[in-house]
NUZA-286683 format. One line per 2 residues: their letters; for each residue y negated, z negated, x of N, C-alpha, C, O. Coordinates in steps of 0.05 Angstrom, whole numbers, plus 32768, in hexadecimal, padded with zeros to 4 digits. Example, Ala and Ser with C-alpha at 12.3 -4.5 7.8 and 13.67 -1.06 7.14 Angstrom:
% NUZA-286683
AS> 8072:7F64:8108:805A:7F64:80F6:8042:7F64:8108:8042:7F57:811D  802D:7F72:8101:8015:7F71:8111:7FFF:7F63:8102:7FE9:7F5F:810C
***
This chain:
% NUZA-286683
MV> 77E1:8B7B:749C:77D5:8B8E:74AF:77E5:8B8F:74C8:77EF:8B7B:74D2  77E8:8BA7:74D3:77F5:8BAB:74ED:77E0:8BB4:7502:77D2:8BC7:74FE
QI> 77E0:8BA5:7518:77CC:8BAB:752D:77DB:8BB0:7547:77E9:8B9E:7551  77D8:8BC7:7553:77E5:8BCF:756C:77CF:8BD2:7580:77BD:8BE2:757C
EN> 77D0:8BC4:7596:77BC:8BC5:75AB:77C8:8BCA:75C6:77DA:8BBC:75CF  77BD:8BE0:75D3:77C4:8BE5:75F0:77E1:8BE4:75F5:77EA:8BD6:7607
LW> 77F1:8BF3:75E6:780E:8BF1:75E8:7819:8C05:75FD:7814:8C1D:75FC  7826:8BF9:7611:7832:8C08:7627:7850:8C03:7627:785A:8BED:7624
KS> 7860:8C19:762B:787D:8C16:762D:7887:8C2C:763F:7881:8C44:763C  7898:8C24:7653:78A4:8C37:7665:78C1:8C30:7669:78CA:8C1A:7663
YT> 78D0:8C44:7672:78ED:8C40:7679:78F1:8C4B:7695:78E4:8C5D:769E  7905:8C3F:76A3:790B:8C48:76BE:7927:8C54:76BE:793B:8C48:76B6
LG> 7928:8C6D:76C7:7941:8C7C:76C9:7945:8C82:76E7:7939:8C94:76F2  7957:8C73:76F4:795B:8C76:7711:7941:8C6E:771F:7938:8C57:771D
ET> 7935:8C81:772D:791C:8C7B:773B:7904:8C86:772C:78EE:8C85:7736  7909:8C90:7714:78F4:8C9C:7704:78EA:8C89:76EE:78FA:8C7E:76DF
KL> 78D0:8C85:76ED:78C4:8C75:76D8:78B9:8C87:76C2:78A7:8C98:76C8  78C2:8C84:76AA:78B9:8C95:7694:78A5:8C84:7683:78AD:8C71:7676
EI> 788C:8C8C:7683:7879:8C7E:7673:7878:8C8B:7657:7872:8CA2:7654  787F:8C7B:7642:7881:8C86:7627:7868:8C80:7617:785C:8C92:760C
LK> 7860:8C66:7616:7848:8C5F:7608:7833:8C57:761D:7839:8C48:7630  781B:8C60:761A:7806:8C5C:762E:77EC:8C52:7621:77D8:8C60:761F
GA> 77ED:8C39:7619:77D5:8C2D:760D:77D1:8C35:75F0:77BA:8C37:75E7  77E7:8C38:75E1:77E5:8C40:75C5:77D6:8C2A:75B5:77DA:8C12:75B9
VM> 77C5:8C34:75A3:77B6:8C22:7591:77B8:8C2C:7574:77B6:8C44:7570  77BC:8C1A:7562:77BD:8C22:7545:77B7:8C09:7534:77BF:8BF3:753B
RV> 77AA:8C0E:751E:77A5:8BF8:750B:77AD:8C03:74EF:77A3:8C18:74E6  77BE:8BF4:74E2:77C8:8BFC:74C7:77C1:8BE5:74B4:77CA:8BCE:74B8
ER> 77B2:8BEC:749F:77AB:8BD7:748B:77C3:8BD1:7479:77D4:8BE2:7475  77C3:8BBA:746E:77D9:8BB2:745C:77D9:8BC5:7444:77C4:8BCA:7438
GQ> 77F1:8BCE:743D:77F4:8BE0:7427:77F0:8BFD:742D:77F0:8C0E:741B  77EB:8C04:7446:77E8:8C20:744E:7803:8C2D:7454:7816:8C20:745D
FV> 7804:8C48:744F:781B:8C58:7456:7812:8C6B:746C:7802:8C7D:7467  781B:8C66:7485:7812:8C75:749C:7829:8C85:74A8:7840:8C7C:74A9
SV> 7823:8C9D:74B1:7837:8CAE:74BE:782F:8CB2:74DB:7817:8CB4:74E2  7844:8CB5:74EC:7840:8CBB:7509:7850:8CD4:750F:7868:8CD4:750B
SG> 7843:8CE8:7519:7851:8D01:7521:784D:8D06:753E:783E:8CF8:754C  785B:8D1A:7548:7859:8D21:7565:7871:8D31:756D:7886:8D31:755F
AS> 7870:8D3E:7584:7886:8D4E:758D:789E:8D3D:7594:789C:8D25:7598  78B6:8D49:7594:78CE:8D3A:759C:78CB:8D30:75B8:78C1:8D3D:75CA
GT> 78D4:8D17:75BC:78D4:8D0B:75D7:78B9:8CFE:75DE:78B6:8CF5:75F5  78A7:8CFC:75CB:788D:8CF0:75D1:788D:8CD1:75CF:787A:8CC4:75D7
GK> 78A3:8CC6:75C3:78A5:8CA9:75C2:78A1:8C9D:75A6:789B:8C85:75A4  78A4:8CAD:7591:789F:8CA3:7576:78B3:8C8E:756F:78AC:8C79:7563
ST> 78CD:8C92:7575:78E1:8C7E:756F:78DD:8C65:7580:78E0:8C4E:7577  78D5:8C69:7599:78CE:8C52:75AB:78B8:8C41:759E:78B9:8C29:759E
LL> 78A4:8C4F:7594:788D:8C41:7587:7897:8C2F:7570:7890:8C18:756F  78A8:8C3A:755F:78B3:8C2B:7548:78C3:8C13:7552:78C2:8BFD:7547
HV> 78D4:8C17:7567:78E5:8C02:7571:78D4:8BEB:757C:78DA:8BD3:7578  78BD:8BF2:7589:78AC:8BDD:7593:789D:8BCF:757C:789B:8BB6:757B
LG> 7894:8BDE:7568:7886:8BD3:7551:7898:8BBF:7542:788F:8BAB:7538  78B2:8BC6:7541:78C5:8BB5:7533:78D2:8B9F:7543:78E3:8B90:7539
GL> 78CA:8B9C:755C:78D5:8B87:756D:78F1:8B8D:7577:78FF:8B7B:7581  78FA:8BA6:7574:7914:8BAE:757F:7913:8BB3:759D:7927:8BB3:75AA
DT> 78FB:8BB8:75A7:78F7:8BBD:75C3:78DC:8BAF:75CB:78CB:8BAB:75BA  78DA:8BA8:75E4:78C3:8B98:75ED:78B1:8BAA:75FD:78BA:8BB9:760F
PD> 7896:8BA9:75F8:7884:8BBA:7607:787F:8BAF:7623:7883:8B98:7628  7877:8BC0:7635:786F:8BB7:7650:7854:8BA8:764F:784F:8B96:765E
EG> 7844:8BB1:763C:7829:8BA5:7639:781F:8BAA:761D:7827:8BBE:7611  780D:8B99:7614:7801:8B9E:75F9:780C:8B8B:75E4:781D:8B7A:75EA
SV> 7802:8B8E:75CC:7809:8B7C:75B6:780E:8B8B:759C:7802:8BA0:7597  7820:8B7F:758C:7824:8B89:7571:7822:8B71:755E:7832:8B5E:7560
LV> 780F:8B71:754C:780A:8B5B:7539:7810:8B65:751D:7806:8B7A:7515  781F:8B55:750E:7823:8B5B:74F1:7817:8B43:74E2:7821:8B2D:74E4
DG> 7802:8B49:74D3:77F3:8B33:74C6:77EB:8B1D:74D9:77ED:8B05:74D2  77E2:8B25:74F1:77D8:8B12:7505:77ED:8B04:7515:77E7:8AF4:7527
ES> 7807:8B09:7510:781D:8AFC:751E:782A:8B10:7531:7832:8B26:7529  782D:8B08:754A:783A:8B1A:755E:7857:8B1E:7558:7866:8B0B:7551
VF> 7860:8B37:755A:787C:8B3E:7555:788D:8B31:756B:78A5:8B2D:7567  7881:8B2B:7582:7891:8B22:759A:788F:8B05:75A0:7899:8AFC:75B4
DG> 7883:8AF5:758E:7881:8AD8:7593:789D:8ACB:7590:78AC:8AD2:757E  78A3:8AB9:75A3:78BC:8AAA:75A1:78D3:8AB5:75B1:78CF:8AC9:75BF
DE> 78EA:8AA9:75AF:7902:8AB2:75BE:790F:8AC9:75AE:7906:8AD0:7598  7925:8AD3:75B8:7933:8AEA:75AB:793B:8AE3:758F:7939:8AF4:757D
RE> 7945:8ACB:758B:794E:8AC3:7570:7936:8AC2:755C:7939:8ACC:7546  7920:8AB7:7565:7908:8AB6:7553:78FD:8AD2:754D:78F5:8AD7:7537
IA> 78FE:8AE3:7561:78F4:8AFF:755D:7906:8B0D:7549:78FD:8B1B:7538  7921:8B09:754C:7934:8B16:753A:7930:8B0C:751D:7932:8B1B:750A
QR> 792C:8AF2:751A:7928:8AE6:7500:790F:8AF1:74F3:790F:8AF8:74DB  78F9:8AF3:7502:78E0:8AFE:74F8:78E4:8B1B:74F0:78DA:8B24:74DB
RN> 78F2:8B2A:7501:78F7:8B46:74FB:7907:8B49:74E1:7900:8B5A:74D0  791B:8B39:74DE:792C:8B3B:74C6:791D:8B34:74AD:7921:8B3F:7497
RR> 790A:8B21:74B0:78FB:8B17:7499:78E3:8B29:7491:78DC:8B2C:747A  78D5:8B34:74A5:78BB:8B40:74A0:78BA:8B5E:74A4:78A7:8B6B:749B
IG> 78CF:8B6A:74B1:78CE:8B87:74B7:78E7:8B94:74AD:78FD:8B8C:74B2  78E3:8BAA:749E:78FA:8BBB:7495:78FB:8BD4:74A4:78E6:8BDF:74AE
FV> 7913:8BDF:74A8:7917:8BF8:74B7:7927:8C0C:74A6:793A:8C05:7499  791E:8C25:74A8:792D:8C3C:749D:792F:8C51:74B2:791A:8C5A:74BC
FQ> 7947:8C59:74BA:794A:8C6D:74CF:7953:8C88:74C3:7959:8C8A:74AB  7954:8C9C:74D4:795D:8CB7:74CB:7979:8CB6:74C0:7980:8CC3:74AD
FH> 798A:8CA6:74CD:79A6:8CA3:74C4:79A8:8C87:74B7:799D:8C74:74C2  79B6:8C85:74A2:79B6:8C6D:7491:79C3:8C55:749E:79BB:8C3E:7498
HL> 79D6:8C58:74B0:79E4:8C42:74BD:79EF:8C2E:74AA:79ED:8C15:74AF  79FB:8C37:7494:7A09:8C25:7481:7A24:8C1E:748C:7A31:8C2E:7499
LP> 7A2E:8C06:7485:7A49:8BFE:748D:7A5C:8C0B:7479:7A5B:8C06:7461  7A6F:8C1C:7483:7A7F:8C2D:7471:7A92:8C1D:745F:7A99:8C27:744A
EF> 7A9A:8C05:7468:7AAD:8BF6:7458:7AA0:8BE4:7443:7AAE:8BD7:7433  7A85:8BE3:7443:7A76:8BD3:7430:7A6B:8BE5:741A:7A63:8BFB:741F
SA> 7A69:8BDA:7401:7A5C:8BE8:73EB:7A3E:8BE9:73F0:7A34:8BDC:7402  7A31:8BFA:73E0:7A13:8BFB:73E1:7A07:8BDF:73DE:79F5:8BD8:73ED
LE> 7A11:8BD1:73CA:7A07:8BB6:73C5:7A0B:8BA3:73DD:79F8:8B94:73E4  7A22:8BA4:73E9:7A28:8B93:7400:7A18:8B9A:7418:7A0F:8B89:7427
NV> 7A14:8BB5:741C:7A03:8BBE:7433:79E7:8BB3:7431:79DB:8BAA:7444  79DC:8BB4:7419:79C0:8BAB:7415:79BE:8B8D:7417:79AB:8B82:7422
AL> 79D2:8B7F:740C:79D1:8B61:740C:79D6:8B55:7428:79CE:8B3F:742D  79E2:8B65:743A:79EA:8B5A:7454:79D2:8B4E:7464:79D5:8B39:7470
SQ> 79BB:8B5C:7463:79A4:8B53:7472:799B:8B37:7468:7994:8B26:7479  799D:8B32:744E:7995:8B18:7444:79AA:8B03:744C:79A3:8AEC:7452
RI> 79C3:8B0B:744B:79D8:8AF8:7453:79D5:8AEF:7470:79D9:8AD8:7476  79CE:8B03:7481:79C9:8AFC:749D:79B2:8AE9:74A0:79B2:8AD7:74B2
GG> 799F:8AEB:748E:7988:8AD9:748F:798C:8ABE:7482:797A:8AAE:7480  79A5:8AB9:7478:79AB:8A9F:746D:79A9:8A9D:744F:79AC:8A87:7445
VG> 79A4:8AB2:7441:79A2:8AB2:7424:79BE:8AB0:7418:79D1:8ABC:7422  79C1:8AA0:7403:79DB:8A9D:73F6:79E5:8AB7:73EA:79D5:8AC9:73E3
ER> 7A00:8AB9:73E7:7A0C:8AD2:73DE:7A01:8ADB:73C3:79FA:8AF3:73BF  7A01:8AC9:73AF:79F8:8AD1:7395:79DB:8ADC:7394:79D6:8AF0:7388
EA> 79CA:8ACD:73A2:79AD:8AD5:73A3:79AA:8AF0:73B2:799B:8B01:73AA  79B9:8AF3:73C8:79B7:8B0B:73D8:79C0:8B23:73C8:79B4:8B38:73C9
LA> 79D6:8B21:73B9:79E1:8B37:73A9:79CE:8B3E:7392:79CA:8B55:738C  79C1:8B29:7386:79AF:8B2E:7371:7996:8B3D:737A:798D:8B50:736D
HA> 798C:8B35:7392:7975:8B43:739D:797C:8B5F:73A6:796C:8B72:73A2  7993:8B63:73B1:799C:8B7D:73B9:799F:8B90:73A1:7997:8BA7:73A2
SQ> 79AA:8B85:738B:79AD:8B95:7373:7991:8B9D:7368:798E:8BB4:735F  797E:8B8C:736A:7963:8B92:7361:7957:8BA9:7371:794C:8BBC:7366
RL> 795A:8BA7:738C:794F:8BBC:739D:795E:8BD7:7398:7951:8BEC:7398  7977:8BD7:7395:7986:8BEF:7390:797E:8BFC:7375:797D:8C14:7373
TE> 7979:8BEB:7362:796F:8BF5:7348:7954:8C02:734B:794F:8C17:733F  7943:8BF7:735C:7928:8C02:7360:7929:8C1D:736E:7916:8C2D:736A
VG> 793E:8C22:737D:7940:8C3D:738A:7952:8C4F:737A:795A:8C65:7384  7958:8C48:7362:7967:8C5A:7350:7985:8C5A:7353:7992:8C6D:734C
LA> 7990:8C44:735E:79AD:8C44:7363:79BB:8C2D:7353:79CF:8C22:735C  79B1:8C27:733B:79BE:8C12:732B:79DB:8C18:7324:79EB:8C06:7320
ER> 79E1:8C32:7323:79FD:8C3A:731B:7A0E:8C3E:7334:7A25:8C46:7331  7A04:8C37:734C:7A13:8C3C:7364:7A18:8C23:7375:7A1F:8C25:738C
LE> 7A15:8C0C:7369:7A16:8BF3:7378:7A30:8BEF:7387:7A30:8BE6:739E  7A46:8BF6:737A:7A61:8BF1:7386:7A6C:8C09:7395:7A83:8C08:739E
HL> 7A5C:8C1E:7398:7A66:8C35:73A6:7A65:8C31:73C4:7A52:8C24:73CE  7A79:8C3B:73D2:7A79:8C3B:73F0:7A67:8C52:73FA:7A63:8C65:73EB
PN> 7A5D:8C50:7412:7A4C:8C66:741D:7A59:8C82:741A:7A4A:8C95:7415  7A73:8C84:741F:7A7F:8C9F:741E:7A82:8CA9:7401:7A8A:8CC0:73FD
QL> 7A7B:8C99:73ED:7A7A:8CA1:73D1:7A5E:8CA8:73C8:7A5A:8CAE:73B0  7A4B:8CA8:73DA:7A2F:8CAD:73D4:7A26:8CC7:73E1:7A31:8CCF:73F6
SG> 7A12:8CD4:73D6:7A07:8CEC:73E2:79F5:8CE3:73F9:79EF:8CCB:73FC  79EC:8CF6:740A:79DA:8CEF:7420:79C0:8CE2:7417:79B7:8CCF:7423
GE> 79B5:8CED:7401:799C:8CE1:73F7:79A1:8CC5:73EC:7990:8CB3:73EF  79B8:8CC1:73DF:79BE:8CA6:73D4:79C3:8C92:73EB:79BA:8C7B:73E9
RQ> 79D0:8C9B:7400:79D4:8C88:7417:79B9:8C80:7423:79B6:8C69:742B  79A7:8C93:7425:798D:8C8C:7430:797D:8C7A:741E:796E:8C69:7427
RV> 7981:8C7D:7404:7974:8C6A:73F1:7980:8C4E:73F4:7971:8C3B:73F1  799A:8C4C:73F9:79A5:8C32:73FF:7998:8C26:7418:7992:8C0E:7418
AV> 7994:8C37:742C:7987:8C2D:7444:796A:8C23:743E:7961:8C10:744A  795C:8C31:742C:7941:8C29:7424:7943:8C0E:7416:7933:8BFC:741C
AR> 7956:8C0B:7404:7959:8BF1:73F5:795F:8BDB:7409:7955:8BC5:7406  7970:8BE0:741D:7977:8BCC:7431:795E:8BC4:7441:795B:8BAD:7447
SL> 794D:8BD7:7447:7935:8BD1:7457:7921:8BC0:7447:7910:8BB3:7453  7923:8BC0:742D:7910:8BB2:741C:791B:8B97:7411:790C:8B88:7405
VN> 7934:8B92:7416:7941:8B7B:7409:7935:8B60:7411:7936:8B4D:7401  7929:8B5E:7428:791D:8B45:7431:78FF:8B44:742C:78F1:8B33:7437
DP> 78F5:8B57:741B:78D9:8B58:7415:78C7:8B58:742E:78B6:8B47:7431  78CB:8B6D:743F:78BC:8B6D:7458:789E:8B72:7455:7896:8B7D:7441
DL> 788F:8B6A:7469:7872:8B70:7469:786E:8B8D:7474:785A:8B99:746D  7880:8B96:7484:787D:8BB0:7491:7897:8BC0:7490:78AC:8BB5:7495
LL> 7895:8BD9:7489:78AC:8BEB:7488:78A8:8C01:749D:7894:8C0F:749C  78BB:8C03:74B0:78BB:8C17:74C5:78D0:8C2C:74BF:78E7:8C25:74BA
MD> 78C8:8C46:74BF:78DB:8C5B:74B8:78DB:8C71:74CE:78C6:8C7B:74D5  78F3:8C77:74D8:78F6:8C8B:74ED:7903:8CA3:74E2:791C:8CA4:74DF
EP> 78F4:8CB8:74DB:78FE:8CD1:74D0:7910:8CCB:74B8:7927:8CD4:74B8  7907:8CBD:74A4:7919:8CB5:748E:7924:8CCD:747D:7939:8CCA:7470
TG> 7916:8CE3:747E:791F:8CFB:746F:792C:8D10:7482:7933:8D25:7479  792D:8D0A:749C:7935:8D1E:74B0:7952:8D28:74AD:7958:8D3E:74B6
NL> 7963:8D18:74A1:797F:8D20:749E:7986:8D2A:7482:799D:8D2D:747B  7971:8D30:7472:7974:8D38:7456:796A:8D55:7453:7958:8D5E:7461
DP> 7974:8D63:743F:7969:8D7D:7438:794D:8D79:742D:7946:8D63:7424  793D:8D8F:742D:7920:8D8C:7425:791D:8D7F:7409:790B:8D6E:7406
KT> 792C:8D88:73F6:7929:8D7D:73DB:792F:8D5F:73D9:7920:8D50:73CD  7946:8D58:73E5:794D:8D3B:73E5:7939:8D2B:73F5:7933:8D14:73ED
GD> 7930:8D36:740C:791C:8D28:741C:7902:8D24:740C:78F6:8D0E:740F  78FA:8D37:73FD:78E2:8D35:73ED:78E5:8D1F:73D8:78D2:8D10:73D3
LL> 78FC:8D1F:73CB:7901:8D0A:73B7:7901:8CEE:73C3:78F6:8CDB:73B8  790C:8CEC:73DB:790C:8CD2:73E9:78F0:8CC9:73F0:78E9:8CB2:73ED
FN> 78E0:8CDC:73FA:78C5:8CD5:7401:78B5:8CCC:73E8:78A6:8CB9:73E9  78B9:8CDA:73D2:78AB:8CD2:73B9:78B3:8CB6:73B1:78A2:8CA6:73A7
LL> 78CD:8CAF:73B4:78D6:8C94:73AE:78C8:8C80:73C0:78BF:8C6B:73B7  78C7:8C86:73DA:78BA:8C74:73ED:789C:8C70:73E7:7892:8C5A:73E8
AE> 788F:8C85:73DF:7873:8C83:73D8:786F:8C72:73BF:785C:8C63:73BE  7881:8C75:73AC:787F:8C64:7394:7884:8C47:739A:7876:8C35:7391
LQ> 7899:8C42:73AA:789F:8C26:73B2:7887:8C1A:73C2:7880:8C03:73BE  787C:8C2A:73D3:7866:8C21:73E4:784E:8C17:73D2:7842:8C02:73D8
KN> 7848:8C26:73BE:7833:8C1E:73AC:783A:8C06:739B:782B:8BF3:7397  7853:8C06:738F:785B:8BF1:737D:785E:8BD6:738C:7858:8BC1:7380
LN> 7867:8BD7:73A5:786C:8BBE:73B4:7856:8BB8:73C8:7858:8BA4:73D6  7841:8BC8:73C8:782B:8BC5:73DC:7836:8BC3:73F8:782E:8BB2:7408
LT> 7848:8BD5:73FF:7855:8BD6:7419:7842:8BE2:742E:7833:8BF4:7428  7845:8BD8:7446:7839:8BE5:745D:784F:8BF5:746B:7863:8BEA:7473
II> 784B:8C0F:746E:7860:8C21:7479:7855:8C31:7490:783F:8C3C:748F  7864:8C31:74A6:785F:8C43:74BC:7877:8C56:74BF:788E:8C4C:74C4
MV> 7873:8C70:74BB:7889:8C83:74BB:7886:8C98:74D1:7871:8CA5:74D3  789A:8C9B:74E1:789B:8CB1:74F4:78A8:8CC9:74E7:78BD:8CC6:74DA
TH> 789B:8CE0:74E9:78A7:8CF8:74DC:789D:8D11:74EB:7887:8D12:74F5  78AF:8D25:74EB:78A8:8D40:74F5:789D:8D51:74DE:7891:8D66:74E2
NQ> 78A1:8D47:74C5:789A:8D57:74AD:787C:8D54:74A8:7873:8D3F:749D  786D:8D68:74AE:7850:8D67:74AB:7847:8D66:748E:7832:8D5B:7488
EL> 7857:8D73:747D:7850:8D72:7460:7852:8D56:7455:7840:8D4D:7446  7867:8D48:745D:7869:8D2C:7454:7854:8D1A:7461:7848:8D09:7454
AS> 784E:8D1F:747B:783A:8D10:7489:781F:8D13:747B:780F:8CFF:7479  7819:8D2A:7471:77FF:8D2F:7464:77FC:8D20:744A:77E6:8D1D:7440
RT> 7812:8D15:7440:7811:8D06:7426:780F:8CE8:742B:7810:8CD9:7417  780D:8CE0:7444:780A:8CC3:7449:77EC:8CBC:744A:77DB:8CCE:744B
DR> 77E6:8CA2:744A:77CA:8C99:744A:77BB:8CA0:7464:77A4:8CA6:7463  77CA:8C9F:747A:77BD:8CA5:7494:77D2:8CB1:74A7:77E9:8CA9:74A7
RY> 77C9:8CC4:74B7:77DB:8CD2:74C9:77D3:8CCC:74E6:77BB:8CCD:74ED  77E7:8CC7:74F7:77E3:8CC4:7514:77F4:8CD8:7523:7809:8CE0:751A
LL> 77EA:8CE0:753A:77F9:8CF1:754C:77FE:8CE1:7566:77EB:8CD6:7572  7817:8CE1:756F:781E:8CD4:7588:7821:8CEA:759D:7833:8CFB:759B
RD> 7810:8CEA:75B1:7810:8CFE:75C6:7807:8CF1:75E0:77F3:8CE2:75E0  7815:8CF8:75F5:780F:8CED:760F:780D:8CCE:760F:77FD:8CC2:761D
GK> 781E:8CC2:75FF:7821:8CA5:75FE:780B:8C97:75EE:780B:8C7E:75EE  77FA:8CA6:75E1:77E4:8C99:75D2:77E4:8CA4:75B5:77EE:8CB9:75AF
LS> 77D9:8C93:75A3:77D7:8C9A:7587:77BB:8CA3:7580:77A8:8C97:7587  77BA:8CBA:7572:77A0:8CC5:7569:77A1:8CC6:754A:77B4:8CCF:753E
NL> 778B:8CBC:753E:7788:8CBD:7521:7780:8CD9:7519:776C:8CE4:7522  7790:8CE6:7507:778B:8D01:74FF:7779:8D03:74E6:7771:8D19:74DE
D> 7773:8CEC:74DA:7763:8CEC:74C1:7746:8CE2:74C6:7736:8CE1:74B4
***
């Protein structure tokens, strides 16, 4: 379960203070697929960065299965993030000199997993996203949809409790984006994943378990 309470976040630009999140509240049950929509510039990406421990809120709490995302020093926060939270962004951010298999295995290697085990787990995840025949391909040898599927496999390689997605279909054509969403929905059910997805695509948002709107720094439940 993900519990967000009274989340505030602001940034200072010169003498101007920009308040992005203003007491946001949200509760996501384990195994739910939740979408967050809102106009550009309302802070959707900021929300995900705070939920994933990539940024620190001014006030409020984020609990994943009762454990604060922000407990401990920077190293402990990073270790928890690597172990418990997966990320998928609009752009895949794959390392161009590494194969699909190596890109996916890297997260486990950083976490201290041995090479053979990491590669075996990466191969399993790539197979689950339909890329069993593309393990040794470099990113520039893959289509846009395939590169994003590699990014999905990478986000799942550590068996996270929570998957955060920032416009995962935003850089894909409608047909490819729809195929990717169907894959994500299937994985979510098969793996009992908890997913929070930011998207501008209202059609895709309507297919999630619960929809939220981020407006004026607060989250409203649309269902």
